[in-house]
N, C-alpha and C positions, 0 to 999 in steps of 0.2 A: 265599610261595615265589617267588623271582625266577627266571624262565626266559628264555633267549635263543631267539629264533626266527631262525635263520641260514640262509643258502643263497646261491647265486650270484645275480647280477643277473637280474631278471625272472622269478623262480621262484614268486612268489606270497606272499611274507612279509607284505606290507602287507595283502593281501586276507585272509589267514588271521586276522590280528589283528583286522581290522575285522569279520570274520564272527563271531568268538568274544566280543569284548569286550562286557561289560555296561555299560560307560561309553562316552561319546564318546571316540574314540581321539585320541591325539596323534600326528600324523604330520608328517613333514618332506619331503613330496614336492614336487618342483619339475619344471617342464617341461624336457624334454631339449632341448639346443640343438645347433646345427650345430657349435659349438666342441667339444662332447663326443663327437660322432659318431666321430672317429678313436680315441677312448679307450674308449668303451662299445661292445662288440661286440654288435650287434643280430642276429647269426645265430641263427635259431630263434625270435626274438621281434621280428619286424619291425614289429608293431603297437604296440610299447611307446612311449609318448610322455612318461611321467613317470618319475622315479626318486627313491628315498629318499636324502637327502643327510646325514642325521644319525641319527635314531632314530624308530621307531614305538613306541607304548606303548598297552597295553590291560590290562584287568583282568577276571578271571573268577573267580567263587566256585563251588567244587564242593561237593557234599554233604559234611557233616562240617566245614563252615566252613574248608575249605582254600582260601585265596585265592591265585590265581596272578597274578603280575605279569609280563606278557609284554613283552619288549623286542625289537623287530625291528631287525636290523642292516642297513646298506647292503651290497650284494653286490659292489661293484666294488673292485678291488685298491687304488685310491687312497684308499679310506676304511678300510682295514684297521687303521691305527693307532688309530682310534676304537673298533674292535671290542674290543680288550682292555679299554678303559674300560667299555664297555657290559657285558662279560662278568664284570667284577669283582663278586663276591658272588653270582653265579648258582649255582643248585644243579644245573642241567642245561640241555641245549639240544635243540631240535627242529630238525633240519637238513632243509630242503626240497630236493628234487631234481626234475629234469625229464628224462624219458627222451630228449628231443631233444638234451640236452646233459649227459649223466651225468658226463662227465669234469670238468666245471666244478665238481662237488661235492667233488672230492678236496682242493683247497686249503682249503675251509671245514672239512671233517672233520678235516684236519690241525690247524687252529687250535683247534678244539674239543678235540681230544685233547691238544694242548700245554697247554691250560688245565686239563687233568685233569677235564673235565666229563663226566659220563655223558650219553649222547645217544641219541636215536631218529632214524631217518630216515623221512621221509614223502615218498613219490614223488607229487608233485602231478599229477593227471590233467588234461591239456590236450586239447581236442577233436581236434587234429591230431597228437598225440604217439603214437608207437608204444607198444603194450602188450607187456609181457614178464612171464613167470611170476616170482613172488617169488624162486624159487631162482636164476634167471638174474640178476636184479637184485642179489641178495645177493652172488653170486660176482663180478659186474662191479664192484660197489662195494667189494669186499674187506672185507665187514663181519664182525666177530666174531659167533659164533653167538648170544651173549647180547644183541647190539644189536637192539632192536626195529626191524622194517622193516614199513611199512604203505603202502598205497595210499590216497590221499585226494584230495578235491576241495576246495581252499581256499575255494571259494565256498559250499560246503555245510556248514551248522553241525554236523550230526551226524557227518559224515565228519571234519571238522577237530577236533571234540571227541574222537572216538575216537583220533586221533593224539596229542593232548595228554594224554589219560588214559593211553595206553600209555607216554608219556614219564614222567609222574608216578609210575606204578607201577614203572617201571625205576629211577627215582631212589630211591624208597622202598626197593626191594630192595637197592640199592647202599649205603644208609646203614649204618654200623656198628651192630650190635645194642647196645642199652643194657641194662645189668644190671637185673634186676627189683628193684623196691623192696619191702621187707617190708611 
């Protein structure tokens, strides 16, 4: 099952994939440069020193031999053309959000919806980020009632796994029913 892990710049996509992957992850992180400073908005993430420039990849096998292939996308607008290529063939997306910059998630959710992918939103908990009740986050993000919304910590395996399982369950619920075989 191919899944996309998407979200704005600096939200924890690479961290989540590294936390969950049962294999050594492929990642294309590069050091941020002064040249990129005017392009990459570091508001809310001043400690960020690297950025994904192509894709992150990891694999996780769930009970029942469900193998998840996780493809992390870059979060900056200049990499959005790459996003469609990464999303091709995916069954769904886990969109990570950050309460310090919730509005940055709208563009990503729009792209996921344009691709017709079912998705779940996982609000990554950062130590200095404000906390809000789920109902407030759901309203602010303008999420459909059926879209799973979770709080997670991308550094914590159990928390990240809960978010991914919620996405997989949402995808499976969205799949068309197949006729029973005699």
